[in-house]
C-alpha positions as CSV (number, residue, x, y, z in Angstrom):
1,X,30.7,92.9,38.4
2,X,27.1,92.3,39.4
3,X,26.2,95.0,37.0
4,X,27.9,93.1,34.2
5,X,26.1,89.8,35.0
6,X,22.8,91.6,35.0
7,X,23.6,93.1,31.7
8,X,24.5,89.7,30.2
9,X,21.2,88.2,31.4
10,X,19.3,91.1,30.2
11,X,20.9,90.8,26.8
12,X,19.3,87.3,26.1
13,X,19.3,83.5,27.0
14,X,22.7,81.9,27.4
15,X,23.9,78.6,25.7
16,X,23.4,76.8,29.0
17,X,19.8,77.8,29.2
18,X,19.2,76.8,25.5
19,X,20.8,73.4,26.2
20,X,18.6,72.9,29.2
21,X,15.5,73.8,27.3
22,X,16.5,71.3,24.5
23,X,17.0,68.5,27.0
24,X,13.7,69.2,28.7
25,X,11.9,69.1,25.3
26,X,13.7,65.9,24.4
27,X,12.8,64.3,27.7
28,X,9.2,65.4,27.3
29,X,9.1,63.8,23.8
30,X,10.5,60.6,25.1
31,X,7.9,60.6,28.0
32,X,5.1,61.3,25.5
33,X,6.3,58.4,23.3
34,X,6.5,56.0,26.2
35,X,3.0,57.1,27.3
36,X,1.7,56.4,23.7
37,X,3.6,53.1,23.4
38,X,3.2,51.6,26.9
39,X,0.8,53.8,28.8
40,X,-2.2,51.7,28.2
41,X,-0.4,48.4,29.1
42,X,1.1,50.0,32.2
43,X,-2.2,51.4,33.3
44,X,-4.1,48.1,32.6
45,X,-1.5,46.1,34.5
46,X,-1.5,48.6,37.4
47,X,-5.3,48.6,37.7
48,X,-5.5,44.8,37.5
49,X,-3.1,44.3,40.4
50,X,-0.3,42.9,38.2
51,X,1.9,45.9,38.0
52,X,4.5,46.0,35.2
53,X,7.0,48.8,35.2
54,X,8.0,50.9,32.3
55,X,11.6,49.6,32.6
56,X,10.2,46.0,32.2
57,X,8.1,47.0,29.2
58,X,11.1,48.7,27.5
59,X,13.3,45.7,28.3
60,X,10.8,43.4,26.7
61,X,10.9,45.5,23.5
62,X,14.7,45.5,23.5
63,X,14.7,41.7,23.9
64,X,12.2,41.3,21.1
65,X,9.5,40.0,23.4
66,X,5.8,40.8,22.7
67,X,5.1,43.1,25.7
68,X,1.4,42.9,25.2
69,X,1.3,39.1,25.2
70,X,3.4,39.0,28.4
71,X,1.4,41.7,30.1
72,X,-2.0,40.3,29.2
73,X,-0.9,36.8,30.3
74,X,0.3,38.1,33.6
75,X,-3.0,40.0,34.2
76,X,-4.9,36.9,33.3
77,X,-2.9,34.8,35.8
78,X,-3.2,37.4,38.5
79,X,-7.0,37.6,38.1
80,X,-7.1,33.8,38.4
81,X,-5.0,33.8,41.6
82,X,-1.8,32.6,40.1
83,X,1.5,34.2,41.0
84,X,3.5,34.3,37.8
85,X,6.4,36.8,37.5
86,X,7.2,38.8,34.3
87,X,10.6,37.0,34.2
88,X,8.9,33.6,34.1
89,X,6.6,34.5,31.3
90,X,9.4,36.2,29.4
91,X,11.7,33.2,29.8
92,X,9.1,30.8,28.4
93,X,8.3,33.2,25.5
94,X,12.0,33.4,24.6
95,X,12.3,29.6,24.7
96,X,9.6,29.4,22.0
97,X,6.7,28.5,24.2
98,X,3.1,29.5,23.9
99,X,2.6,31.7,27.0
100,X,-1.1,32.4,26.7
101,X,-1.8,28.7,26.1
102,X,0.2,27.7,29.2
103,X,-1.5,30.3,31.4
104,X,-5.0,29.2,30.3
105,X,-4.0,25.6,31.0
106,X,-2.8,26.4,34.5
107,X,-6.0,28.3,35.2
108,X,-8.1,25.3,33.9
109,X,-6.1,22.9,36.0
110,X,-6.5,25.0,39.1
111,X,-10.3,25.2,38.6
112,X,-10.5,21.4,38.1
113,X,-8.2,20.6,41.1
114,X,-5.6,19.0,38.8
115,X,-2.1,19.3,40.1
116,X,0.0,21.1,37.5
117,X,3.0,23.2,38.2
118,X,4.5,26.0,36.0
119,X,7.6,23.9,35.4
120,X,5.6,20.9,34.2
121,X,3.3,22.9,32.1
122,X,6.1,24.8,30.3
123,X,8.0,21.5,29.8
124,X,5.0,19.9,28.2
125,X,4.4,23.0,26.0
126,X,8.0,23.0,24.9
127,X,7.8,19.3,24.1
128,X,5.3,20.2,21.4
129,X,2.2,19.0,23.2
130,X,-0.9,21.1,23.6
131,X,-1.1,21.5,27.3
132,X,-4.4,23.3,27.3
133,X,-6.0,20.5,25.2
134,X,-4.5,17.9,27.6
135,X,-6.0,19.6,30.7
136,X,-9.4,19.9,28.9
137,X,-9.2,16.2,28.0
138,X,-8.4,15.4,31.7
139,X,-11.6,17.1,32.7
140,X,-13.7,16.2,29.7
141,X,-12.6,12.8,28.2
142,X,-12.4,12.5,24.4
143,X,-13.6,9.8,22.1
144,X,-11.1,8.3,19.5
145,X,-12.4,6.3,16.5
146,X,-10.6,3.1,15.8
147,X,-9.6,2.9,13.0
148,X,-9.0,6.5,12.3
149,X,-11.2,7.4,9.3
150,X,-8.8,10.1,8.3
151,X,-6.3,7.4,7.4
152,X,-8.6,6.1,4.7
153,X,-9.8,2.9,6.5
154,X,-13.3,2.6,8.1
155,X,-13.1,-0.8,9.7
156,X,-10.8,-3.2,11.5
157,X,-10.9,-6.4,9.4
158,X,-10.2,-9.8,11.1
159,X,-11.0,-13.4,10.3
160,X,-12.6,-15.9,12.8
161,X,-11.4,-19.5,12.9
162,X,-14.3,-20.6,10.7
163,X,-12.9,-18.5,7.9
164,X,-15.5,-15.7,7.9
165,X,-14.3,-12.1,7.8
166,X,-15.7,-9.6,10.3
167,X,-15.4,-5.8,10.0
168,X,-15.5,-3.9,13.3
169,X,-15.6,-0.3,14.4
170,X,-14.6,0.8,17.9
171,X,-14.9,4.0,19.9
172,X,-12.3,4.5,22.6
173,X,-12.9,6.9,25.4
174,X,-9.7,8.3,26.9
175,X,-8.6,10.8,29.5
176,X,-5.3,12.6,29.4
177,X,-2.7,11.6,31.9
178,X,-0.8,14.8,32.8
179,X,2.0,12.9,34.5
180,X,2.7,10.9,31.4
181,X,2.4,13.6,28.8
182,X,6.2,14.0,28.6
183,X,7.5,10.8,26.8
184,X,4.1,9.2,26.6
185,X,2.8,7.7,23.3
186,X,0.1,9.6,21.3
187,X,-3.4,8.7,20.0
188,X,-1.9,6.7,17.1
189,X,-0.5,4.2,19.5
190,X,-3.8,3.8,21.3
191,X,-5.5,3.2,17.9
192,X,-2.9,0.7,16.8
193,X,-3.1,-1.2,20.1
194,X,-6.9,-1.3,20.1
195,X,-6.9,-2.5,16.5
196,X,-4.4,-5.2,17.3
197,X,-6.5,-6.3,20.2
198,X,-9.7,-6.5,18.1
199,X,-7.9,-8.6,15.4
200,X,-6.5,-11.0,18.1
201,X,-9.9,-11.4,19.8
202,X,-11.8,-12.1,16.6
203,X,-9.1,-14.4,15.4
204,X,-9.4,-16.4,18.6
205,X,-13.1,-16.9,18.2
206,X,-14.1,-20.4,17.0
207,X,-17.0,-19.0,14.9
208,X,-18.0,-15.6,13.7
209,X,-21.4,-16.2,15.1
210,X,-20.1,-16.1,18.7
211,X,-18.6,-12.7,18.0
212,X,-21.8,-11.4,16.5
213,X,-23.8,-12.7,19.5
214,X,-21.6,-11.0,22.1
215,X,-19.6,-8.1,20.6
216,X,-19.0,-6.9,24.2
217,X,-16.6,-9.8,24.6
218,X,-14.2,-7.9,22.3
219,X,-14.4,-4.8,24.5
220,X,-13.7,-6.8,27.7
221,X,-10.9,-8.8,26.2
222,X,-9.2,-5.7,24.7
223,X,-9.7,-3.5,27.8
224,X,-8.2,-6.2,30.1
225,X,-4.8,-6.0,28.3
226,X,-3.8,-2.6,29.7
227,X,-3.3,-1.0,26.3
228,X,-2.8,2.5,27.8
229,X,0.6,1.5,29.4
230,X,3.3,3.9,28.3
231,X,0.9,6.3,26.7
232,X,-0.2,9.8,27.6
233,X,-3.8,8.7,28.1
234,X,-5.9,6.5,30.4
235,X,-8.5,4.3,28.6
236,X,-11.8,4.6,30.3
237,X,-13.9,2.3,27.9
238,X,-13.8,0.6,24.6
239,X,-17.1,0.3,22.8
240,X,-17.7,-1.7,19.7
241,X,-19.8,0.6,17.5
242,X,-20.5,-1.9,14.6
243,X,-19.6,-5.4,13.5
244,X,-20.4,-6.5,9.9
245,X,-19.8,-9.8,8.1
246,X,-17.4,-9.6,5.3
247,X,-16.2,-12.2,2.8
248,X,-15.7,-15.9,3.3
249,X,-11.9,-15.8,3.4
250,X,-11.6,-19.5,4.3
251,X,-13.5,-20.6,1.2
252,X,-11.4,-18.2,-0.9
253,X,-8.2,-19.7,0.6
254,X,-9.4,-23.2,0.0
255,X,-10.3,-22.4,-3.6
256,X,-6.9,-20.8,-4.1
257,X,-5.2,-23.8,-2.6
258,X,-7.3,-26.2,-4.8
259,X,-6.3,-24.2,-7.9
260,X,-2.7,-24.3,-6.8
261,X,-2.9,-28.0,-6.3
262,X,-4.5,-28.5,-9.7
263,X,-1.8,-26.4,-11.4
264,X,0.9,-28.5,-9.5
265,X,-0.8,-31.8,-10.6
266,X,-1.0,-30.6,-14.2
267,X,2.7,-29.7,-14.0
268,X,3.5,-33.1,-12.6
269,X,1.5,-34.8,-15.3
270,X,3.1,-32.7,-18.0
271,X,6.5,-33.6,-16.5
272,X,5.6,-37.4,-16.6
273,X,4.2,-37.1,-20.2
274,X,7.4,-35.4,-21.3
275,X,9.5,-38.1,-19.6
276,X,7.4,-40.8,-21.3
277,X,7.7,-39.1,-24.7
278,X,11.5,-38.8,-24.1
279,X,11.6,-42.5,-23.1
280,X,9.6,-43.5,-26.2
281,X,12.0,-41.6,-28.4
282,X,14.9,-43.3,-26.7
283,X,13.4,-46.7,-27.3
284,X,12.7,-45.9,-30.9
285,X,16.3,-44.8,-31.3
286,X,17.3,-48.1,-29.7
287,X,15.1,-50.1,-32.1
288,X,16.6,-48.3,-35.1
289,X,20.1,-48.9,-33.7
290,X,19.4,-52.6,-33.2
291,X,17.9,-52.9,-36.7
292,X,21.0,-51.3,-38.1
293,X,23.0,-53.9,-36.2
294,X,20.9,-56.7,-37.6
295,X,21.3,-55.3,-41.1
296,X,25.1,-55.2,-40.6
297,X,25.0,-58.7,-39.3
298,X,22.9,-59.9,-42.3
299,X,25.4,-58.2,-44.6
300,X,28.1,-60.4,-43.0
301,X,26.2,-63.7,-44.0
302,X,27.1,-63.6,-47.7
303,X,30.6,-62.8,-46.9
304,X,30.7,-65.8,-44.5
305,X,29.1,-68.1,-47.1
306,X,31.6,-67.0,-49.7
307,X,34.4,-67.6,-47.3
308,X,33.0,-71.1,-46.5
309,X,32.8,-71.9,-50.3
310,X,36.4,-70.8,-50.7
311,X,37.6,-72.9,-47.9
312,X,35.5,-75.9,-48.8
313,X,33.5,-75.9,-45.6
314,X,30.2,-75.6,-47.5
315,X,29.1,-77.2,-50.7
316,X,26.5,-76.3,-53.4
317,X,24.0,-78.8,-52.0
318,X,24.3,-77.2,-48.6
319,X,23.6,-73.9,-50.2
320,X,20.4,-75.2,-51.9
321,X,19.2,-76.9,-48.7
322,X,19.6,-73.6,-46.9
323,X,17.6,-71.7,-49.6
324,X,14.8,-74.3,-49.4
325,X,14.7,-73.9,-45.7
326,X,14.5,-70.1,-46.1
327,X,11.7,-70.4,-48.7
328,X,9.8,-72.9,-46.5
329,X,10.1,-70.6,-43.6
330,X,8.8,-67.6,-45.6
331,X,5.8,-69.6,-46.8
332,X,5.0,-70.7,-43.3
333,X,5.2,-67.1,-42.1
334,X,2.8,-66.0,-44.9
335,X,0.3,-68.7,-44.0
336,X,0.5,-67.8,-40.4
337,X,-0.1,-64.1,-41.0
338,X,-3.0,-64.8,-43.4
339,X,-4.1,-63.0,-46.5
340,X,-6.0,-59.7,-46.4
341,X,-9.1,-61.5,-47.8
342,X,-9.0,-64.0,-45.0
343,X,-8.8,-61.3,-42.4
344,X,-11.8,-59.5,-43.9
345,X,-13.8,-62.7,-43.7
């Protein structure tokens, strides 16, 4: 039997041997592909003291995580003395966070002795805030222009009690408050509150001259109101960069009021004139009506005289005497009125 086995082996490789060779070649190809795909990352992490296994690198790829981003971030954290696991970095990446940004922010906070935990940093990053910029602002305060020139307005306009308009520009120095970044108001709120404070302070001034003489009073008044409450910043100072005199708003308002009063007076006068014209028309109509009544009454006189003649209550001599009286009255009226020649003399 041994002789038969030796004969079979001498005849050529068996199917088992061929299968083993194929598997070995396939494994070698896979190993070579892994070396090409992850060899540099694995070696870089190993030499940096932040080892990442091939299994973790393959798992990142399967979970559609950028393995290079996670590995480089872990190496960066390890070199800075931060202990961050691959699972933590992957979890934040899958949640949509900016892993390199958070790692750099943690390193900056550590160097500046600012208390910032991984949980807080990731929460701020997922909330949409730039955690790295916040840490940098905590170390190096930033200056905010009030009003924001990007919004198309260069000055905060307010009117003093004497009616003169003042145009002010302010520069607000703020420092980020890490503890209030989540839920805290943004720069727009700071700008709006400072602008409101400037308007209130100028509006409370008796004259615009007092504001021009001591513009620092605006800063002191606005700063004392605690405008950074509920915001993600701490206001360090408010400096009035410029104050210019604008228009005389009080005079303009008085002129507008006078013009309005004039229009109202004209309207009232026109109303009274219209009422007078209407009254005159009413009186003219009344005169015409009364004249008509007189004419009607005079038309009744001949009828009454005729009736008196028929009934014998009036004789012919009475009629002539009446006519004489009427003629005499007409003559007296003519003499009393005078002739045109006499008036001319």
